[in-house]
Structures are given as C-alpha cells and as structure tokens.
N, C-alpha and C positions, 0 to 999 in steps of 0.2 A: 389042641391042633393049626400050628402056624401058620395066619392069613397072609398069601403071596398077593394081595390086588397094587397095583401100579397106580400112583395117582397120577394125574399128569403135572402138577409141582413136580414133582421125583424125578420122571421123565424127563422134564423140560429140564429140571435143574444138572442129572445127569450129563443132559446132552450139551446142555452152558460150559461145563467143566470139560469135558471133551476138546473141545471146538478153541476151547481157550487155553488145553494145554498146548495144541498144533500151532496157536497165537505166542504162546509163550517161548515155544523151541527155539523159531526166529526172531525173537525179541533182542534187542538191542542190551549189549553189556551194561550200559548206565542206569536204567532203569530197575526198578524195585522188582526183589521177586516174589511172584504169583503162586508159586507150586505148590507151599504149604497151602494155600487157601482153596486150591485147586482140591490137591488129595482131598483136602477135610469134608469140600464142598459133595464133592463124588463116594467119600464115603457114608457120608450123613446118607445122600438119597437110598440107599442101596440098602445098609442095614434096616433104616426106617421102615424101609418097605417088608423086609422079612419081622418085623416086628410090628404090622399094621394090624392083629388079632388083640395087641396088649396096648391098648390105646396109649396108657398113662405109660409107658417105655418108649412107643411111638413118640408122642410129645416131647419128655423132655428128649431123645438122641434131635429129632428135629430141632429141639430148641438150645441146643449143646451146638450139634453143627453148624447152623447160622448164625450164631451172636459169635460163637470160636473162628470162623471164616471171616466174619466182618472185623474182627478184632487187628487179628492177624490182615489185613488187608490196609486198616488205616493205620496201623502198628508200622508197614510194612513203605508207603508212602512216604513218610515222614523223612524231610531231605530230598525226597524227589518228586514233590511238588511239581504238576504239572509237566510232568513226563509221563505218566500211567500210561497203555497203549490199551488195545484189546481185551486184555487178556486179563488186566485189573476188571473191565466192566464186565467182563462176562461171570467173571468171578462175582462181583457181587450180584450180579440178577440171579444168579443162580443160588447163592444166600439168602438172599431178597423170598427168593420161591421156596424155599424150605420155610423160611421164617411164617410166611401166610398159610405154608401148609398145615405148621403148627397152629395156629391163630384159627383154623378149620378145623383140624381132631379137638381143642381144646372145648370148642365150641356147640361140636357135638355129643361131648360128656352130657351125659344123666347124673347130675350131682346127687350125692346120695343124705345129703345133711346141709343145713344149713351154712356150717362153716366152709365149706365144700363148698357152695354155688353163689360167699361172700366173695372165695380166691379166684373164683375162675372171670367173675365181673372187673372183676380188680386185674388180674394178671391182662387177662387180653388185650385190655386198651393200653395196657404198658406197653405191651407187642409195637402194638400199631404207632404208639408215639415214638416208642424208641426206635423204630424203624427211616421214619420220617426224621427223626435227627441224625442216624448213620447214613444215611442215605446224602443227604444235604452236607455234612462233614466231608464224606468221600468226592462224590461230585468238586466240592470248593476244591479241595484240597490237592485230586489226580487232575483236574484238568486247568488246575491255576488259576483260576480265574481271582482278580484282583480283592482282598480287604475290605479295599475301598468301596467294591459294588457289593461286595454280599461275603462279608467276614463266616467263617467256620461256628458252629453251635461250639465249640471249644474255647471260639475266641472270646464267645457273646459269656459265657461262663468265667472263663479268666477274669474280664470285665465286673463283670454280679461281685465277685470275689471280692477285687481290688477297691471296687465303689460299693463297696455295702453302703458307708455314713450315708454319704451322699441319697443311693438309691431308698437308704430307709428314712429320709426325708423328706424326700418328693411324697412317697409315699401316704407319711402320718399329714401333710398338706393335701394333698388330692383324697385319698381313698379316708381320711376317718376324720377329714374336715366336711371339706364343698359335699363328695358321693355320698357321707352317712347323715351330713346336716340335710340335704337336697330332699334323697332318696325318702328321708322319714316326715318330712314335712309334703313332698310329691303326692307319695304315695295315702299316708292322712288326710291331707284335703280331698284328694281325690276320693276315698272311699264315703266318707261325708257330704263329700255333694253327689255321690254318688246314691246315698239313701234318702239325702233331698228330694233327687230330682226322682223317685221313684213314689216317698210319700206325695209330691204333688206334680199334678199332669204339668200342667204349662211350663216347669221349671224343667221336665224332660222332655217336650215338645222343643225349647228353644236353647240349652243350653248345649244337647247335643250336634245338633248341627255345629253352633259357633267353635265346639270341642272339636269337631273333626278338621272344621279351618283349621284350628290353631295347631292340631298335631302337624296340620302340613310346614309350619313354620319353618325356614330349613334356618341352620343353629348360627352358623356360619354370618347371617343377621340378626339373630338375637344377641350373640356374646355380645359386640361391640355395648349392644344399646343397656344389657346388664351390666357393662363392665363401668358406663358413663352414672347410672343410677346406684348400685352400689361399693362403687369404689375397686381399686385394686387385691384385692385381697379374697379371699377365698369364698367374700358374699355371696362375688357373682357369679362366682362358681356355681354356689350351693342356687342359685339362682334360675339358672338356663337347667339345671337338673331338674328344679322345682317342674317349668313349663315342660320337660319332657316325658317326666313321669306322672303329670299330674291325668293325661287323658287314657291315656292305656287304662287307665286303674280304677278311673270314673265309667268307662266303657264297655269294660269286663264287668263291673260292679252291677250296674245296672243291669248286663244280657243274666248274668249269674243269678240276678232274684227275680228272671223268671223262669228258672229252671227247674222250679216245684211243680209238681203236679196238679192236677187240679182235683185229683183224688184227697189227696196228700191236703189241698186250701178247705176241700169243703169240709173234710172231717174234722179240721180245727173251728173249722165256724160251727157243725157240729157241738161243739165242749166249748161253743160261747169266745171265743179266744178271740180277743183285740186287734189291732192293726202291729204293737211293737209286742205282744205276745206270739203272734204268726212269725213276724220277724225272724228274733232271737231264736226260735227253739224248730221251726221248720224252714223259712227260707233263707237266710246265711249260711246253715249249714251246709245246705244243699246246691249254696255259692260257694261254700269253699274253693273247689278246684279252678273255677273262674278266677277266683280273689289271686289267689297261687299263680294263676297262669298270668297275669298281670304283675308279680311280684317277681317272676323270675324272666319278663321279659324286663323290667326296669334293671335289675338287678346291672345286666350286659348296658344299659341306657344312660343309667347314671355316669357309668365311667365314662361313656364314650362322650357323651355329652359333658362332663367336667375335665378332660384333657383336650379338649378342641378348644375350649371356651376359655383354658389359661394361653390359646397361644393368641390372644385377645390384649395381654396385658395381665401384672400380675406381677406381684414378690418374686423376688429370685433364687425361689423355689419351688417344685409340682413337676409331675409326671412332665405334662405338655409344655412345660416352660425349658426342659430339659431337654426337649426333643426339639425345639426349633432352635434354640442356641447350639446343639451339641451340634446340628444337621449343617449348620453355617461354619464351624469348627472343619466338621469333616469327620467328627470322630464317630463315626459312622458303628462303630463295637456299642458305641454309651447308650445308641440311639436303640436297638437291636437290644439292647439292656433294659433299657428301660419298657420298652414293647412287651419282652420275655414276662417282666413284675406285673406289667399292666395286666398280662392273659390269666396270669398264674392269680394275680387278685381279683380278678371277673372270674375265676372258674372258681376260687373258692366264695365266691360273694353265692353264686348262684349253685353250686352245690349245699352251703347250707340253707340255703331257703327250699331248696329241692327234698332237704331233711328234714326240716320243720315240715314242709307238705306229707310230708307219707308219716308223720306222727298224728298233724291234726283231722288227715283226712283218709286213716285209716280204714273206715268201711266203704271207700269210694271202691265199685269193682279196679278200677283202672289201677289199685293200689295192690287189693286181697290177690287180683290174677300175678301179681309179680314185677 
C-alpha cells in the first residue's frame, strides 16, 4: 500500500512554489522565467509524497526534482544577473527543501550490504556539499553581487582550470615540501618525546607545562623568526609546521599511554614483562586512538601553519605567497581558487590519515561500531 504521509519539507516546498507562482505572474518582462523550476518543485513535492512508502523511489524523485529545479534556475538567471525576483528565491528555497528531504530519507535507510552502506555514506555528504555551492552560485548571480566581493563557484572552477599549472606548483611547494617535511618531523619528534616523558618522570613533569605554554605561541610571531633562522625557502615553513605539530602529538601520546587499564598492566607484570615489552605489546596499541587523534588534528594544523608562514617571506611560489599577492592585485577568483585547492588538499590528507586509523585500530569499539 502506498503511503501518503506528508513531510514538512514537502509541504513547505509546495507552499513556496505556489507563492512563487503568484510573484512570477506579476514579474517584469525583463527577468528570467522561473515557471519551469516552480512547476518541477511542486510536482516533485506532490509525487514524492505519493511514493513515501517506497523510500528509494522517493529519494530518487526528490533528488531529480531538487537538482533539476536548481539547474533550471541557474540556467535561467544567466544573462539576467542582479534581476532575480522573489519567485526566483522562493523556487530556490523550495528546491533546497526537497534536497533536505532527500538527505533525510537517505539517512533513514537501512543498508543491506557494505556496498550500499558506503554508497550512502558518500551520497549524503555530496548532496550537502553540492547545495552549499548551488546556493552560493544562485545568490551571487541572482543578487548581482560583484565578483570582486564574492565570485561564484563557477568562476572559481574556471580559474582553477585555467591556472592549473600555477596551482600545481604552489601545491608542490607548500604541501609536498613544507607540510610533508614539517608534519613528519614534528609528529615524529613529539612521539619520541612522549615516550621519553613516559619513561622518565622528571621529563613528564617538566616538559608538559612547557609544551602547553609553547603551544600557545602565536604563529604570526613565530613565522618571521623562523624565516630569519632558516631562510625564505620551504625549510622555514617546515620549521613552523614542526612547532605547531610537536605539542599536540606530545600531549595526546602521553595521555594515550595511560589508557591501558590496571588489570591489563598487572597481567603483564605476572608474565614478568619489562617496561619495553609492556610498552610495545600493551600500552602503545591502547594509545593508538589518541595518537591518530593527534595525527588528524596535525593534518589540518600543518597546512594552516605552512600557508600562514608563507605570508612572511617566501620564493615566488607557494599557496600563501599566491594568496597575499593576488589579493593585492584584486584577483579574488585566484585567491578563492587557492583556498579551494587548500581545502581539498587538507581534506584528502585528513581522509588518508583516517583510513590508516581504521586499518590500524580495527579492534577499537569506535571503529567496530561503524
């Protein structure tokens, strides 16, 4: 039996489409026509409700209706930038509500297999991310916001395509040189220092307070000093990254080494295990969730530190250098292109560390629980 339970998103989208039709009927002739988008929103809201008992069918129809209406709106506003009326924004809001309902339906589905579970875990964030870009594009073009203040995503994507060579050189300088070297050195040094602090009590009592104080050092104060010490190339930026990543790793590892319970430690003592045997066979495995927590935090801190450090002296290449110079030239689309590339690089870095964490700490309840 086909269910007909109306969701509030579908009701709201239908109401917005009806109200938008009244505004569109009295719209000026020079503005873009919103009738196709309004009709698609209304039809998707009604038909998806009739398919409420068939969750996959409802989600598919909502997906097509929401994104089809968005495409019609963006295609219609081309050439009419700044002339969008109330009906345009009402149709946009209705399409957004349909996408919201689509994500809600997909989130409520019970996957029957691992492949379906992975697909759902990817589709839902993609819908959220796509609608951030759709709303950004529609509002900028519909309201006629100057590109100098806020370029639309389409202009940023076009700039990325035309400046791929420059962006690749900046990524190579910042990510593969400064971030990679600083991340490995900082995390490695923090891990070794944590083992030493765990082994020797006086180091733990003396190093951790100093570490907490050093972690509060402002990067804009440290970066110029590192440039003076290590020069203008990527080594000075790597030094800043080392400072930013050392102490999160130190603190998290020290705390993680205390995660093993007293019962497990007593069991190791009954087997006559020494400090290093207990460390490698019990305490380090128990500390892995804390260590990977530090690695994930540092994956974003490292990129931020390297980019900010490049504002204080660098060769004519690098993401921070490009942002600072292009702002001065009013090439805001290039600035946003660098920001987008940095966001992608940081997300890929974080995701890679998270995947390694799942492989290493497969035994942990947080991983086994999904």
